[in-house]
ZAMI-817031 format. One record per residue: residue in three letters; x, y, z of N, C-alpha, C in turn. Coordinates in steps of 0.1 Angstrom, whole numbers, plus 5000, padded with zeros to 4 digits. Example, Ala and Ser with C-alpha at 12.3 -4.5 7.8 and 13.67 -1.06 7.14 Angstrom:
# residues 2
ALA513249435078512349555078513249675078/SER512849785071513749895071512950005079/
# end
This chain:
# residues 794
MET098744333670098344433682096944453689/SER097044453698095844483705095244623704/THR094244653699093544813700092344843712/GLN092444723716091044723722091744823739/GLN090944933741090944973757091044913768/ALA091544893776091644803790090244883797/GLN089344803802088244843811088844823821/PHE089344963831090244923840090345023847/ALA090345043858090145163869091445133879/PRO092345163874093745163883093545213895/MET094045123903094145133917095745123925/MET096045263923097545253927098145253941/LEU099345193941099545213957099345333968/GLY098745353975098445473986097545563974/GLU096945533969095745593959094645653976/ARG094745793971093445793981091745843974/SER090945843978089745863968089446023972/LYS089546083982089746223986091146253989/LYS091046343983092946443983092346513996/THR092546454011092146584020093846594027/GLU094446704027095546804034095446744048/ASN096046664057095746684068096946794071/TRP097146854087097746914092099746914090/LYS099446754091101446724092101846724076/VAL101046684067101346734051101746894048/VAL100446984055100547084054101647194062/LEU101847094073103447134079104347134072/ASN104746994066106046954060105846994047/ARG104847074041105447174032106147254033/TYR105747324044105947464048107547434054/ILE108047314062109247304067110147234057/PHE109747194047110747184034111647314032/HIS110947434031111547544030112047604039/TRP112447524049113347604065114447714059/PRO114847774049116147804048115147954047/LEU114047984041113148094041113348104054/PHE112448044067112348094079113848154083/VAL114648074083115948134088116348254083/ILE116048254068116048424063115248534071/SER114248504069112848574078113148594093/ILE113648524101114048514115115148604118/LEU116348614108117548684110117048824107/LEU116148854096115748944089114449034102/THR113848954109112649054114113949044129/ILE114848974130115249014147116449154143/GLY117049124132118049254130116849394127/LEU115749424125114749494120113949544135/ALA113949434142113049464157114349564160/PHE115449504160116649564168116749714168/LEU116449764155116949854149115649944154/TYR114749884152113449974156113550024171/LEU113749874183113849904193114950084197/LYS115850024188117350104192117250234192/ARG116450274179115850374173114850464180/TYR114350384182112350414188112250544197/LYS111350624195111250734201109450734211/PRO109350724222108250724227107750854221/VAL106250844218105350924212104450974226/TYR104551104229103151124240101951194234/ASP101251114237099751184237099551284247/VAL099151394240098751554247097651564248/LYS096651524258095551574254094751724263/ALA093851804262093051894270091651894267/THR090951964274089151944276088852124279/ILE087752184271087452304274085952274269/ILE085252344273083652384276083052464271/VAL082452474258081952574251080352614252/LYS080052704261078952764263078152754251/ASP076752674251075852644237074452764243/ASN074652844235073452974237072152934231/SER072452824220070852784213070152734226/LYS070552674236070052614248069352714257/GLN069452864253068952914264068053014255/SER067253064259065953154256065153194267/SER064153314257063653374270062153394261/GLY061253464266060353454265059853574250/LYS060853654252060553774245061153744228/ASN061653654230062253634218062153504213/ASP060653404215060053314211059553344195/LEU059353464197058953464179060053484170/LEU061253564176062253564165062953424165/ASP062853324174063153184176061953124160/GLU060753164163060153104150060653154135/ILE060953234134061453304123063053284117/GLY063953204129065053184129066353284129/ILE065553394136066853474142066753524155/SER066653404162066753424177068153464181/ASN068653444191070153484201071253364192/SER072353434185072953304177073253194188/PRO073453084180074252974187075452944186/ASP076152924197077552904191077752734188/LEU077352694178077952594165079152514168/ILE078952394179079852354183081152284173/GLU080252274159081252204150082252304144/ASN081452454145082252574138083452634147/GLU083052594162084052604172085452534172/ILE085052404166086152284162086752364154/LYS086152394140087152454130087852544131/VAL087252664141088452794148089252704155/LEU089152624164090052564171091452534161/LYS091252404149091852414138092152464126/SER091652634129091952724119093352694114/LYS093452754100095152744099095752924107/GLN094852994102095253134109095353104121/LEU094653054133095053034147096152954146/LEU096652864140097852744141098752824138/SER098952944124100252984122100653104133/ARG099753124141100153254151100753144162/ILE100452994164101052924174102452904169/VAL102552874159103652804149104952924151/ASP104253034152105353174151105553174165/ASP104753194170104953214190106553104194/LEU105752974191106552874195107752844189/GLN107952924176109052874166108952744163/LEU107652664160108052534155108452474148/TRP108352594136109052564122110652534126/VAL111452564134112552534139112752414148/THR113752294144113452184152114852174154/TYR115452184168116852104169117051994174/TYR118051914167118651774169120051744177/GLN120151704186121451624192122151534188/LYS122951514181123351374169123951284185/GLU123651154186123751074192123850894187/GLY124350824190124050684185124550654170/LEU124050574165124650514151124250664140/ILE125150624130125250784123124550704108/THR123150804106122450744094122250884086/LYS121750864073121150954065120051074072/ASN119750984079118251024083118551074100/ASP119051224102119251254114118551234127/ALA117251274122115951274131115851154139/LEU116051024130116250904140117150894149/THR118050914146119450924158119351024161/SER118651084165118951214173118051254185/THR118551344196117251394206117051504204/ASP115651534204114751664202115351724213/MET115651844207116351984219115352084221/TYR113852084223113152154223113152184239/LEU113152364237113552424248114852424258/GLU115652294252116652234259117852274248/SER117652354236118552384224119652514232/PRO121252434229122152514234122452674226/VAL121452664212121652784207120352834201/LYS120052944199118652964188118553044179/PHE118052984171118053034152117253124154/VAL117953244145117253374138117253354128/MET115953364121116153434105115953534101/THR117053594100116853774096116153764083/SER116153714071115553744057115753574049/VAL114453574049114053464037114253484025/LYS115053394018115153354002114353263999/GLY113453233993112653083989111653004000/SER112052863997111252804006112352764013/LEU111852704030112452704039112152544042/ASN111852444037110952314036112752224031/ASN112852124040113752034040115052114037/GLN114952254045116352324044117052294057/GLY117952304062118852344076120352334076/ILE121152284087122152324090122352234099/LYS123652194101124752124112125852164118/ILE126152174128127152244138127652144145/LYS128552224150129652154164129752254169/LEU129552254181129852374194130852424199/ILE131752484196132952474199133552524213/ASP132952624215133052724230131952824231/ASN132052934237130953034239130753144230/ASN131453134221131653254209131953154197/HIS132053094196132453004180131752864179/PHE131652824167130952704162131552664147/GLU131352534145131752474133130352444124/LEU130152524113129552454103130052374094/ILE129152244098129352124088128352144073/SER129352114064128652114053128151984051/LYS127451924038127151804032127851764031/ASP129351774023130251674024131551644031/GLY131051694047132051664057133151814058/LYS132951904052133652004054133352104069/SER134252164074134152234087134552384079/THR133352484088133852604085134052684097/ALA134652754106134352814120133652944117/LEU132652964128131853074126131853164137/SER131253254140130853294159129453334154/PHE128953324171127653344171127453504170/HIS125953534169125853694173125953704157/GLN126953674145126953714135126553674125/GLU125653774117124653674102125953654092/TYR124953534090125353464073124453464066/HIS124853434055124053434041124053254037/ASP122953204037122753054026121953064014/LYS121652964009120652973996119052994002/PHE118952984017117452984018117353134028/GLY118953194027118353354033119453354043/ASN119153474051120353524058119753464076/TRP120753434082120753374098121753404104/LYS121453404119122553404130122053304142/LEU122853264146123053154159122853244174/VAL122053244180122353294194122653214206/PRO123553194213123553114223122853114238/THR122653064240121553024250122352984265/GLN121752984277122052924288122152784287/LYS122052714277122552544277123352524272/LEU124352654265125552584260126552554268/LYS126852574277127952514285127852394287/ALA126652314290126952194290126852124282/SER126952174260126952084251127752144244/LYS129052184248130352214239130852094237/GLY131152074222131451974219130651884208/LYS128851894211127951824208127951854192/THR127051784185126851814171125551844171/LEU124851984166123851964168122951994154/VAL122151934149121151964134120152034137/ILE119852144132119052264128117952224118/SER116652174120115752164108115452284107/LEU115052284094113852404089112652344083/THR111452414082110552404077109552534070/ASP109252544062108252694060107052664068/PRO107052824077106052794085104652774084/GLY104052764071102752754066102852614064/THR103652544060103752384056103652364071/LYS104352394080104452344098102852374101/ALA102452464095100752544100099752434098/LEU100152384083099152264077099652134087/ASP100752144089101051954093100351964109/LEU100652094116099952074128098252084130/GLN097652134119096352104115095851964113/LYS096951884106096451734102097051684116/GLY097551734126098051654138097051664149/ILE096451774151095551824161094251764162/GLU093451674173092551604168091551694183/ALA090651744176089251794182088151764180/SER087451684193085951604189085551664200/LEU083851624199083351634213083251514217/SER083351524234083351444241082351344244/SER081051434243079651304240078951414233/LYS077751344225077251394220076151494227/LEU076051464239074451514243075251674251/GLY076951654252077251754260078151884248/THR078651954253079452074248080452134247/SER081552034255083051974261083851934248/ILE084852004245085151934232087051894237/ASP087451794236088551724238089651724226/LEU090451804228092151814221093051754221/ALA093651684213094751584213095851604201/VAL096951594208097951594197099251484201/SER099851444192100851354197102151424190/ASP103351394201104651424198105551394206/VAL107051354201107951304206108451374218/ASN108151534221108451574229107051624239/GLU107151584252105951594262105951724264/GLN106951804270106651954267106352054255/ARG106551984245106052074232104252044227/GLY104351924230103051874230102051984236/LYS102251984252101352074263101452214255/ASP102552254253102952414248101952444237/ILE101652344229101052354215099452334221/LEU099052264229097452274230097552364242/ASN097952394246097752524259097652654251/ALA098452674239098752764232097552824221/VAL097052664216095452654210094652714219/ILE094452664230093352714240093552864244/ALA094652914246094753054251094653174235/ASN094853104225094553204213093153184206/TYR092753084214090853054208089853154218/TYR090453134229089853204241090253384237/SER091353404233091453564227090953574217/ALA090853474209089853534195088553524198/ALA087753484207086253454212085953554216/THR086953644225086853774235086753894223/THR087753894216087953964206086753984200/GLY086153894194085153904184083753944193/LYS083653914205082353914215082654104217/ASN083654164221083954274224084054394211/SER083954334202084454414187082754514188/GLU081754484189080754564184080454674201/LEU081254614213081054744226082054814224/LYS083154774214084154874211084054974203/GLN083054884192082955014186081955104191/THR081455054196080055144205080555264214/LEU081955214220082555304233083455424222/GLU083555374212084655484202083355574196/PHE082455544193081355644188080855734197/LEU080755694212080455794225081655844228/ASP083255804227084055904226084155994216/GLN084055994206083956094198082656224197/ARG081756154202080356264202080856314217/LEU081156264227081656334243082856444237/ALA083356414230085056464232084356604222/SER083156564210082856714204081956784211/LEU081256754217079856804228081356894238/THR082256814246082756874254083457034249/ASN083757044238084557174231082957264230/GLU081957214223080657284218080357334235/LEU080157284248079657304261080757454268/SER081657374262082957494269082657614262/THR082457594248082057724242080957824245/ALA080057714249078357784251078657864265/GLU079257804275079057854290080157954289/LYS081358004281081958114280081258214267/GLY080258184262079458284252078358354266/ILE077858274275076758304284077958424291/GLU078858384297079758474307080058584296/GLY080258554288080558714279079858824281/PHE078458714273077258804272076858894284/LYS076958804297076558904306077458984311/SER078458964311079259074312079459194307/SER079459184292078859304281077759404284/LYS076459314286075559374287075159414302/GLY076059394314075659394328074059324334/LEU073959194326072559144333072959074343/THR072259084352072358974363070958854365/ASP069458884362069058774361067958834350/ILE067158764347066058774341064658774348/SER063358774341062058794344061858614350/SER060858604360060558474361059558404350/GLN058958494339058158484329059558424318/SER060258494315061158434308062058334309/GLU062258304323062858204331061858024328/ILE060658084329059557954327059657954309/SER059558034300059358014285061057914282/LEU061957994292063257934287063757784291/GLN062757784302062757614310061957514299/ASN060957554293060157474285060857464270/LEU061357594266062057564253063057464255/GLN064057464267065457384272064457244270/ALA064157204276063357114278062657014267/ASN062157074260061357044245062957024236/ASP064257104235065257124228065856944231/SER066056914245066556814249065756724244/LYS064456694241063756594233064256544220/LEU064456684213064756714201066056664198/ASN067056674205068456634205068356484204/GLU067656434214067756294216067156234203/ILE065956274199065156234187066056244175/ASN066956354172068356374162069256284163/LEU069656214176070756154177070055984176/GLN068956014179068055834175068155824158/LEU067855904155067655924137069555934133/ASN070055974137071755944130071955814133/VAL071255744148071655604150071055474138/ILE070055564137069255454128069355484112/ASN070055594108070355634096071755514093/GLY072155534104073655394103073655284101/VAL072355214111071755114109071455064097/GLU070455184092069855134078070855154064/GLN071955274067073055254056073955074055/TYR073755034070074554954066073654794062/VAL072954784067072154684060071654674046/ASN071454814043071254844026072654834018/SER073754844026074654794018075354644014/SER075554634002075754523993077354493998/ARG078254584009079554514006079454444023/GLU079954314025080454274036081354304044/GLY081454264058082854304063082754424070/ASN082354524068081854674073081554614089/LYS081654734095081754744109079954754112/ILE079854664124078154684122077754784134/PRO076854844131076955004137076254984148/SER076455064159075655084174074155124175/THR073055024181072055104184072055154196/ILE072955244202072655324213071755404214/GLY071055414229069855514227068855474218/ILE068555354209067255294203066555214215/ASN065155234220064755154229064155064220/ASP064354984216063554874204064154744208/ALA063354674216063954534218064054464204/THR063054474198063254374185064254434177/LEU064554564172066254564165067054604174/SER067154604187068154554194068454444192/SER067854314195067854144191068154124182/ALA067754224169068354174156069354214153/VAL069954354156071454374155072554314161/GLU071954254173072754164179073054014171/ARG072153984168072053874161072953864151/LEU072653994141073253984128074753994133/SER075154074141076654094147077153954151/VAL076353864153076853694159077453624146/ILE075853654140076253564127077153614117/GLN077653724118078453814106079753724113/LEU080053704129081253674136081353534128/GLU080553454132080553334125080753304109/HIS080253364104080553394087081953434085/ASP082453534098083953544091085153424095/LYS084653344108084953264111085053144102/MET083853134097084052984086084953054070/ALA085153174069085753234055087453224058/ALA087453204071088853184075089553064071/ASN088552964069088752784066088552754050/MET087652844047086852774033086652904024/PRO086452894012086052994004084853024004/GLU084553093999082553164002081453073990/THR082353003981081852933972081252813980/ASN081852743991081452623995080152654000/PRO079352523999077952514002077852514017/GLU078952504029078352514040078252684045/PHE077952774034077852914036076352894032/ASP075952824025074452874026073552914037/PRO073352814045072852824058072952994063/ILE074252984067074353124075074253254063/ASN074353224053074253374044072553364042/ARG071553254044070253234043069853344057/GLN070353304067070453374082070853544082/LEU071853564073072153714074071053774063/LYS070553714054069753804047068153794053/THR067953704062066853704073066753794082/THR067753824087068353924099068354044089/LYS069054074082069154234075067254264072/GLY066754164066065554164065064354254075/VAL064754184087064154214100064354354104/ILE065654384103066254494106065554644097/GLN065554604086065154664074063954714075/GLU062954634082061554644089061554714096/SER062354684108062354794120063154904121/VAL063554934108064255064109063255144102/ARG062855084095061755224088060555214096/ASN060055114104058955174114059555294124/ILE060555254130061255334140061455494134/LYS062255484122062355614114061155714115/GLN059955634105058855714109058155764121/ASN058255684132058155734142058655864148/LEU060055834147061055944149060956064143/LEU060756074132060156204120058956254125/SER057856194130056856234132056956294147/ALA057856244155057556294168058456434166/ARG059756444154060256554157059856664150/ASN058656584141057956754139057256794148/LYS056556734156055956744167056956844181/LEU058056814180058756894189059457034181/GLN059156994170059557144164058457244160/SER057257194161056357284163056257344179/TYR056857294185056457314201057457434201/ASN058557414195059657454193059357624188/ASN058657634181057957754172057257814186/GLN056057754189055857834199056257884211/PHE057457824215057957874227058658024223/GLU059458004211060458104204059358214202/ALA058058194195057158284196056958404209/SER056758304221056558354233057458454235/ILE059058394234060058464241060758594232/ARG059858584218060158704213059458864220/ASP058458814224057958914236058658974246/ILE059858884251060858944262061959044252/PRO062359134262063159234255064359174249/THR064959264241065859184232067159134237/GLU067759194252068959174256068858994262/GLU067559004267067358914279066858774267/ARG066058804258065758714246067258674244/GLN068358744238069458714233070058564246/LEU070158674259070358564267069958454272/LEU068958414265068058284268068558214253/ASN068158284248068958144234070558124233/ILE071058184244072458144243072258014253/LYS071358084264071657984278070957864272/ARG069857884267069357744261070057674251/GLN070757694242071757594233072957524247/GLN073457604254074057534269073857444273/LEU072057484277071857374286071157254279/SER070957264263070557174255071957044253/LYS072857144251074157054249074556994263/GLU074357014274074856994287073756874294/ASN072556914285071856764287072356644279/THR072656674268073056544256074556524261/TYR075156584268076656554273076456434282/THR075456454293075256374305074356274299/TYR073756284290072756104287073856044278/LEU074856134268075756024264076955954274/LEU076856044284078555984293077955864303/GLN076455914305076055774311076355644302/LYS075555654291075555554281077055484281/ARG077855564280079455524281079855454293/GLU079455484301079555394315079255294316/GLU077755274308077155144308078055054298/ALA078055094287078955014275080254954284/ALA081055094292082455024294082554974305/VAL081354924317081054804323081154674315/LYS079954694307079754544298081054504292/TYR081754614288082854584277083754534288/ALA084054554299085254484312084954394315/SER083254344317083154224322082454124310/ASN082554144300082254054287083453944288/LEU083053824293084053694292083653634279/SER084853524283084153404267083353314273/ASN082553274260081753144262082253044268/SER083653044267083952874270084752894284/ARG085452764288086152774296086852654297/ILE087952634307088952504304088652404316/VAL088352274314088352174322089352104325/ASP090052074316091352014318092652104311/ASP093852184315094652234310095652074300/ALA096352124291096952014284097951944293/TYR097751774291098551704301098851564290/ALA100051514294100651394287100451274296/GLU100151204285099751044293100950974290/THR101250884297102550794298102450704285/PRO103850724275103850664264103350494271/LYS103050444258102450284261104150204256/ASN104450104265105250024260105049914250/LYS106349964236106349924224106749774226/LYS107649774231108449644229107449494231/PRO105949474235105749374234104849374223/PHE104449494221103949494205104949454193/VAL106349534194107249474187107449334182/PHE107749304198107849114198106649074194/LEU105649074194104649004188104449054172/LEU104649164167104649184153105749124149/SER106749074154108049064146107848904147/LEU107248824155107048704152105748664146/VAL104448774145103948714132104548764120/PHE105448804117106048894105107048754104/MET108048724111108948614107108248444101/VAL107248464108106648334103105448404091/ALA104948494091103948524082104948544068/MET106348624066106448614050106748514045/PRO107548384051107948264043106548194037/VAL105848204049104348144050103648214035/GLY103548334038103248384027103548394011/LEU105048384013105648364001105348243992/ILE105648144003105348003995104047983993/TYR102948024006101648013997100948063984/GLY101648183984101148253973102048223960/ARG103248193963104048103949103648003945/ASN102847923954101747803949100647843945/ALA099847953952098547963945098948063934/LEU099648103930100248203917100748073906/SER101247983913102047913901100847853891/ASP101547833880100647753867101447643862/LYS101747563874102347423873101647303876/ILE101647213874100547103880101447053894/LEU100647073904101047023916100846873920/VAL099246883918098546803924097846713913/ALA097346593918096546473905095246563904/GLU094746673910093246683902093746773892/ASP095046893895095146933882095146873867/ILE095246733870095246663855094146613852/THR093146543864092246523861091146563858/LYS091046673862089546773862090046833846/ILE091246873840091746943831091646823818/ALA092346763822092646683808091946543807/ASP090846503820090246403819090846283819/VAL091846253817093146133819092846063830/LYS093045923830093645873843094645863841/ILE095345843859097045863860096745703867/VAL098145643858098245503862099545503870/GLY100245603873101445573884101745723888/GLU102245733897103145833904104445803912/ILE105745843905106945823905107145943913/PRO107745853929108446003935110146073931/TYR110346183933111146243928112746133934/GLN113646113920114646023924115946103925/GLY116846103932118046203934118946153927/GLY119946193926121346143921121246163909/LYS122446073903122646123887122945993879/ASP122045863886122045773873120745753875/PRO120345703861119345713859118345623859/ILE119145473861118445353861118145363878/ALA116845343880116945363898115945253901/ILE116145143888116144973898116844873893/ASN116744793907117544673898117044553909/ARG117744423907116744303914117344363933/THR118144433932118044473951117644593953/THR117144653945116544793945115544783959/VAL115444833971113544853975113744983979/ASN112945063974112945193979111145233968/ALA111245363975109645423971109545393956/VAL110845443947110345483935110645353929/SER111145243933111445123928109945003929/GLU109245033944107945003941107045083932/GLN107145163932106145273922106345203910/LEU107245173903107345163893107445003888/ARG107644903897106844783903105244783897/ALA104944903904103144903904102544933892/LEU103445023889103245063872103444923867/ARG104744823862104844723855103544653858/ILE102644623867101644573869100144603867/LYS100344743867099344823859099144853839/LEU100344813843100944803823100144673820/TYR099944563825099244453822097944403820/TYR097444543829095744533830095244633821/LEU096344733813096144843808096344783792/HIS096844673790096944603780095844493775/ASN094744473786093844423787094144273788/ARG095144243799095544113803096544043794/LYS097044133777097944023773098844013776/GLU099543903772100843843780102143863770/THR102043903755102943923746102944013739/GLY103944063734103744163721103044273725/ARG103144303736102544473741103444573733/VAL102844693726103244793722102844893730/THR104244973738103445113744104445233745/LEU103845343741104545423735104445573750/VAL105745593751106145673760106245863752/THR105545923758105946073757105446183764/SER105646293763105446413774105246513765/SER104646613772104646783765105546833760/VAL106646853766107746893768108946833768/SER110346883768111446803769111846833787/LYS112246753797112746783806111546703819/GLU110846653814109746613819109546503827/GLY111046403824111246243826111046163816/LYS110446183805109846063797110945973794/SER111946013791113345923791113545803799/PHE113545863815113645833827112845713832/THR111345733828110445663829110645523820/THR111045553800111045483798112145383796/VAL113645413802114045343808113945243822/ASN113345353829113245213842111945133840/LEU110645163831109745113831110044953825/ALA111044983814111344853806112344803815/ALA113344843822114544783830113044693843/THR112344763849111244693855110544543848/LEU110344523838109744463831110544363830/SER111744383826113044293824113344183836/LEU112944243852113344163861112344103863/ALA111344113864110044023858110343913846/GLN111543903842111443793833110643863819/LYS110543963818109843993806110444053793/ARG110943953781111643973775111144113766/THR111944253770111644373765112644463753/VAL112144533751113044593741112544783741/VAL113644853742113344963740113445033727/LEU112645113722113045123708113445323707/GLU114045333705114745493707113945553695/LEU112845643696112645713683112845863685/ASP113245873694113546063697114646083689/MET114446083677115946113667116246233667/ARG115846333673116246473676117546473685/LYS117246483698117646413713117946293717/PRO118546203709118546073715119146073728/LYS118845993740119545963752119445843759/ILE118445743752118645603755119745533759/ALA120445533747121745483745122845523757/LYS122945633759123645703769123245673784/TYR121945683788121645633798121845483800/PHE121945373789122545253793123845223790/GLY124845313787126145323784126445253770/LEU125645303762125745183749126645293739/SER127145253728127945363721126845383707/ASN127045503705126545563698126945543682/GLU127645483680128645433667128145353664/LYS127145213669126345113664125545183655/LYS124945083645123645103639122445123645/GLY121745203643120545153649119745213642/VAL118145243648116845293638116845333625/THR117945493628117645533613118045463603/ASP119345373608120045293598119545183588/TYR118445083599117145053596116345083587/LEU115845213588114745253582115245323569/ASN116745333566117345403557117645233544/ASN117345123552117545013545119245003547/ASN120045023558121145023556121544893570/ALA120644873575121044773586120044653585/SER120044543589118744463596118244453610/VAL117144373613116644423626117544333638/ASP118844253635119644163644120744293646/GLU121044333634121944453637121944583642/ILE120744593645120344713652119944663667/ILE120144563670119644543685121044493694/GLN120844603704122444543716121144513729/ASN122044463737121944433749122144533759/SER120844563765121144693778122444643783/GLY122844543789123944533798123244493814/ILE122044543816121144503831120944333829/ASN120344293820120144143824119744103804/LYS119843983805119543933790118443953789/PHE117143973795116144013788115444133783/LEU116744253786116644363783117544433771/ASP116944463758117744473746116944603742/VAL118044703736117944823732118144863718/ILE117444943716117644973695117745143698/PRO119245153697119445353700118745393686/CYS119145493686118145583673119445593662/GLY120945553662121845553653121845703650/GLN121945693634122745813629121645933628/ILE122046053634121046143635120846193623/VAL119446203617119046283603118146383600/ASP118346443590117646573589115946573586/ASN115546443587114046423583113146303590/PRO113446333604113246233615111246173613/SER110746313610109146303610108946193597/GLU109446253581109246143574109545993572/LEU110645983585111245803585110245763592/LEU109545853599108445763612107245753599/GLU106945773588105945753583106045633572/THR107545573571107845483560107045323566/LYS106745283556106845113561107445053567/GLN108445043567109545013572109445023589/LEU108745113593108945163608107745043615/LYS106845043605105444973607105944793608/ASP106744763599107044633599108144603607/LEU108644713613109744693625108844653637/ILE107944763637107244723651106644593652/THR106344563642105644393640106744303644/LYS107844303641108844223641109044193655/LEU109144333663109644313674108844313684/ALA107444313681106044243691106344123688/ALA106644063677106443933676107643823688/ILE108643943683109443853694109743873710/TYR109443993712109344053728107944033730/ASP108044043742106644033754106344183749/ASP107244283755107144443759107744493743/VAL107444613741108244683730107644823738/ILE109044893745109045053749109345133737/ILE108545203734108845303725109145453734/ASP110345533732110745643735110345763723/SER109745863725109345933715109846083719/PRO109746173708109746323711108646373720/PRO108746503725107846563732106746603721/VAL105346533725104546573714103946723715/HIS104246813721104146933716104847013714/LEU106046953710107246983703107046983689/VAL107046833687107146803673105846693672/PRO105446643657104446563662104746413657/ASP105846373660106246233658105546173668/ALA104846163678104346093687102946063681/ILE102546153677100946143668101046043660/LEU102346063652102645953638102745813644/LEU103345803656103545663660102545663670/SER101545663674100145633680099845523674/ASN099645543660098845423653099245283655/LEU100545303661101145163659101245103672/VAL100745173679101145103696099445073704/ASP099745013711098345013723098045073730/VAL099045143737098745203749100045353751/THR099545473753100245583754100345613771/LEU101545613773101945703784102845853785/TYR101445913790101846073793102746093800/VAL103746133804104546173812104446313819/VAL103946363829103546483837104246493850/ARG105246603847106046613859105346723871/GLN105746683882105246793892105946883893/GLY105547023893105947143897106647183884/PHE106647123870107247143860106147193848/THR105547053842104347093833103647203838/GLY103647253829102547363829101047303825/LYS100347413839098347353829098147353820/SER098647443814097947483797098347343793/GLU099247253796099347133788098947063789/MET097947053800096246963801095346993792/ASP095047093787094247143778094447093765/PHE096147093763096647003747096746923752/LEU096646803760096546663762094646613762/LYS093946723767092846733763092446693750/SER092646793744092746803728092946683723/LEU094046633725094746533717094046403720/LYS093446373737092546283736091146273729/GLU090846403730089446413720089446403708/GLU090346423699090546423685091446283683/ASN091546173693092246043691093746073684/HIS094146123689095546183684096346083689/LEU096346053700096745903711095845803711/ARG096945693712096245563713096045503729/ASN094945523734094645463750095545563756/PRO095245713759096445773766096245753782/TYR097845703790097345763802098445813812/VAL098245883822099145963825099945883837/VAL101145903838102245883848103046023851/PHE102746053862102946163874104346133879/ASN104946223874106646173878107046283886/SER108246233894109046363901108646423913/ILE107746353920106546373931107146413944/GLU107346543948108246573959107046583969/ARG106946523977105546513986105746613995/VAL106946614003107346704012107346844011/LYS107946883997107847053992106447083982/HIS105447023978104547023975103346983978/GLY103446913993102546864000101146773990/TYR102146703982101146603975101746473974/GLY101346363977102246213973101846143983/TYR102146043987102045933995103545954006/SER103045914016103645934029104445794032/TYR105345774020106245674017107345634034/ASP107145534038108045514051109545434044/GLU110145534040111845434040112245374045/SER112145344059112545254071111945134067/TYR110645094059109944964054110544904040/TYR111445014033112044924021113844914024/SER114244974033115644974036116145004051/ASN116944914057117144954070118045024070/ALA118645094058119545244060119145374061/LYS119345444072118545544075119745674073/LYS118545754067119745884063119646004078/SER120946054079121546154087120046264091/ILE120346334102119446444101119846524093/VAL121346524094122346654086121646664073/SER121546514066121646464052120146504049/GLN119346484057117746464055117746664054/VAL118146694062117646884067118346944053/PHE119846914049120247024040120146934026/SER119346804027119746754010119146864002/ASP119046883987118446943975118347093986/PHE119547163991119647293999119147393991/ARG119547413974119047523968117647493958/ASN116847393963115347373958114947403969/ARG115447403985114647463994114047643995/PHE114447663988114447843988113247873979/
# end
């Protein structure tokens, strides 16, 4: 036997130097799995039909408001304050957006519009999800749900009713049972007590089924907060665009209009809070002075009538006038000191949220501007506190502004208070001088002057406060919001979803099977193309045998002309060169990694192909665990075989049987199954048997067990010239190629070559484009081509 490896670069039929997949190959690979495309088309059409049947158009409702930006308004007198960061407060647009989306504001809208209750009227298909097959009855509901008391959460709660007449309805439970109930009566449920009140729409809805869905108001406010979009129209402007999407056009409009109305109300209330405090202070002081003034006037009248006084001397009148003028100034100073003390007490207090005192009567521009600045900053702070905790880092800038502004106010208060105290001391000394001069006036006149002095002092103070109150009232009445509406809520026409649905369906019906097929191939650990073999195992491929359908294991005879038979004939030719052009006594081992890879099929058909060329060939079945060769040739297993020979129970002539195909092909079956096949393969008798057969036959084809399961093929490798390793497309794992590589590197197999078996060109996109019409005139019908191997096409 020759052990020299053939120096031969195999050139097989149709072999390509570059495995480039053209578009036809790729297309055929996917068309092979046409049942998946049919299923995808039917499924996609069904889903698209259901979606369009249940689809409800969503309206995009929008509105626009403009917020006045005070930060762009400045006056010369405030330039110094601008430099230290306490100028008139800017309305930060970002903060206004947060106010528009605040949970506090939206909670009022949820309660006002009763958005936590949703009414659906059943229609169309019956499903568990009533919202999918029902019409939203916002403002069109025949009944109104009234919650009298709540017990627990309202999330995922609701009732289902059927309207009977103007006074009765049926409550439908989850199990389908109905209970007749009356309107206006209170009923108890697990989520609380409730009642239904009919509306003017009831008459048109008799006999209809209504579903009333409930949601916790707090949860609904959070959902609404996520659903409303508020953004700047442009970076250079101060307009804010509001948008919300809703299946009910009117509800979307009502929501945005309510957001704007509540925002205006909150903004106006905040701006008027300081003026309101001032008016309350002035009203209290005026009420007190009214009583005091009335008492003083009655005192003058009573004193004159009791003493019989009609007039006082001119000197006394002059002294009295001077004293009254001085008292008026002194009262004004005391009033200003009261105001300053209130401001001082506020800025020195550590508690937040107290009402900011008024600076009425204090003619100091710096203090008035600082207090106004403090009021606006405090308002901004309160707005932010409604949406986030005090520990949020966003509070740091506004807290610094509060601290800085209070420091400016404290410094101004100290200076003003010092000046006022000095002025009051001077006025008090003047009073002492005037009173000393009055002491010289007769007693009765002096007493009258004192009473009249008090009356005039209170009258001047009353006039002064009344004037300030009128000024504050006018400002309070004319104080408007810094925002105005550009566009009231309006709804855009919903976009037609049908083209998009059709396009998406078309993409989905193609992408789903294509993705499945591609992903399945990409994630597969099976050998699909020749490169998977040559790159990993570094073993040459000497044959590519197409997939052979049918149950007949013999795929070739003298009259057979097809792609399989031609590839077998090509393998026969290659075998001549693999054996270094040796004509006789060639011993070839056929093995594989695991079972079901086509090892026995390749053995039988290679031997049949050799015999057709009048090569005396014998098949030696050495797979002693699961023998199949005799069965493939239709031979009896009861006759003696290899095991009988190796156990010295038969001669060479007794174990040789003709295959029945032709006179050139013989078979030596396995014989009796033994318990020690590996030990028998190591006996000297086997080597002698192969030597004798090589002397008799041109080709000895040995069928061995899978090499990765048992070591029999490795034992036989020393007795052969060439080893054919069968790899099955789409079945053999890529890990087996690592095993084959190790066998080659360790010289466990003699001259190994690969036979790529069971190639399905269309299914896997690899193989030769065989034209069956070239080999045979018989043509397959379109039906047989499309439906052949149907299960394998999934």
